[in-house]
N, C-alpha and C positions, 0 to 999 in steps of 0.2 A: 504494500499499500504506500502511496506517496506521502511524504511528510507534508503537512499542509499548515500554512501560516496565514492568517487574514493580512499579514504585511504585504502580500503580493498585490492585494487590491487597494491597500490604503497608503502605500507609500509611492512616491515618485519613482524610485528605482525599480520597485516591483512592477509598476504599471509599464515601464520601458521593457522589462523582461517579458511580461504578458503580451505586449504589443508585438513582440518579435518571436513569440514561441506559440504558435497557435495550438500545438498539441497539449501544451501545459494549460493553456486557457480552456480548452474543451474539457480536459479532466476536472478542473476547478468548477466548471458551470454545474456540474452534477451536485454540488454542495451549496448550501445557502451562504450568502456573503454575511460574515459576522462583523459586527460593528465594534471597533475599538474605541471610538468616542462618539459623541452625539452628532459629529460632522461626518462620520464615515459614510461613504456612498455604499448603500446596501441593495441597490436594485442592479440586476444584471443588465437590464436595458440601458440605464445610465452609464454604468461602467464600461459597457460595450461601446457606446458613443464617445466616452473619454478615451479609450484605447485607439479608436479610429482617428481621433485628434492627434494622439501621440505618433501614430503612424504618418499622418500627414505633416506635422510640424517637427517631429524629432524631439520634442520637449514634452516632458510630464511634470505636472504640478500637483501638489496637494496642499491643502490648508487646514490644519488641526484635524486631519482625518485619522492620524496615527496617534499622535500625542497632543494634548491641548496646549495651546500657546506656541506651538512650533509649526512651521510649514517647510516644504522642501520642493526643490526643482531637480530634475535629472535629465540626462540625455545619454545616448549609447555611445560607446567607442566601437569603431567598425575597422575590419581589416580591408585589404585591397577589394575584395569581392563583396563588400558591404555586409558581411556577416557580423553579428554582434559578438564582440569580444570582451566587453566590460561595460561598466555603467559609472558615469561621473554625476555626482550630486552635490548640491549645496543645501544645507539645512540651517535655519536660523529662527529667531523669534519671529512670529507671525507679524507683530507690530513693525518690525524694522526690515524684514526681507521683502524687497520689492521685485516682483516677478518680472516686470517689464524691464527694469534696469539690468537684470542678471541674464536675460536670455542671450544677448550677443556674446558677453564674456563667457558664459558657459558653453556656447558653440565654439568659440575661439579656442578655449582650453581643451575641449574634446578633440578638436582638430589637431592641435599641437601635440597632445599626448598620443593620439592615434598615429600621427606621422612618426613620432619617436619610436613607438612599439613596432610599427610595420617597417621601418627603415633599419632597425637593428637586427643583425643576423643572430639567430638563436644558437 
């Protein structure tokens, strides 16, 4: 049996993973979405729409869905074939974390890290 954690649905990093792993998403759909806070998305319909947005934009966000008072943004790190090889996220206090200001720096950091990972011989 798969190890299940509601953090897949309630965290930005988990949403990046779910948006890129349709098999994992399908296995989790058989289970109810557990709320970690009063802000956690608990509807598979809403969560599916959120994951479609992650696929379109490459950025996942969550605001107090995993832990009250904190928000997170994440994006994927990809290899030369666009396969997900890691996830980069930023977490901060909901009051001070500005999603709009962090989108481009997060994308730039992911691009730079990915370039370093994929240009370095193993």
